[in-house]
C-alpha positions, 0 to 999 in steps of 0.5 A: 491458416488462412492467409492474411492480405495486406488490408487485413494485416493493417486492420489487425495492426490497427486493432492492436494499436488501439488495444495498446493505446488503452492499456496503461504502462503504469500502475494506477494506485489510487492515492486516496488508499494510501493515504488512508492506510498510511495515516490509520497504520501510523496512528495505530502504532503511535497509539500502542506506543503511547499506551506502552509509555503510560501516556494513555490509559489501556482501554485507548487500545479500543481505538485501534480496531475503530481506526482500522474498521474505519480504513476498511470501511473506507477502502471497501466503499471506494473500491465498490464505487471503482468497480467499473473502472477496475474491470477494464484494468490491465494485466499489469494492474490485476497483478499489483492487486494480487501482490497487495492482497497477498501481502496485506493478507500475510501480515494480518495472519502474522499479527492475529494468528502469530501474535506470540511470534511478533509482539509489540513493536514486531507487528508494526514492523510487519505492517511496514514491511508490507507497506515496503513491499507494495510500494516498491512493486509500484516503483518497480513499474516506472514510478519514482515517487513510490520508489523513494517512498518505499526506500523511505519506509524501509530506511525507517525500519532500519533506523527503528531497528538501531534507535533506543529507548520508547523511539523505535515505534515512533519511527516506524509510525513516521515511516508509515505516514510520511512513506505511505500517506506520502506517497498517497498525497504525491500520487494525488497531486501529481497526475501523469 
């Protein structure tokens, strides 16, 4: 290995400083995704609760795939538009997306392939757990609003477990809406 003189060492340090200045110490989460999926997941949970209670006819269940498809199409189109920005993202940002896709993928498998193990309200609870994981992961990296909203989703799970009657799905939906969509709104309103 060759010796580095003082000028070269300073150039290397300056280069590292420029790289670090461009990297993001926090996660950029894209608040609009959280708003869309928070509203979508709360709407689907509320829809199925209303069908189970007889407030809506069973044919209304067809709105669930429409809502989820609309959320997925929005996410796909928005992600394609942000592709160039994501290509230069930090390792932390890429790890966040890995956690997100693994969590969402496992929740989808549990809901679609293990629906007998997770019927009814358990299906909505799985999505609440995923939302809490994502928010708490973001919170672990310095975002207090994500931490607060993740705790809110966890609290909604606990409260839904202990309330009786027809309330559990509505409590979960409120946690999804206030926690997930609420975090997205806070991200859009407060840019750090």
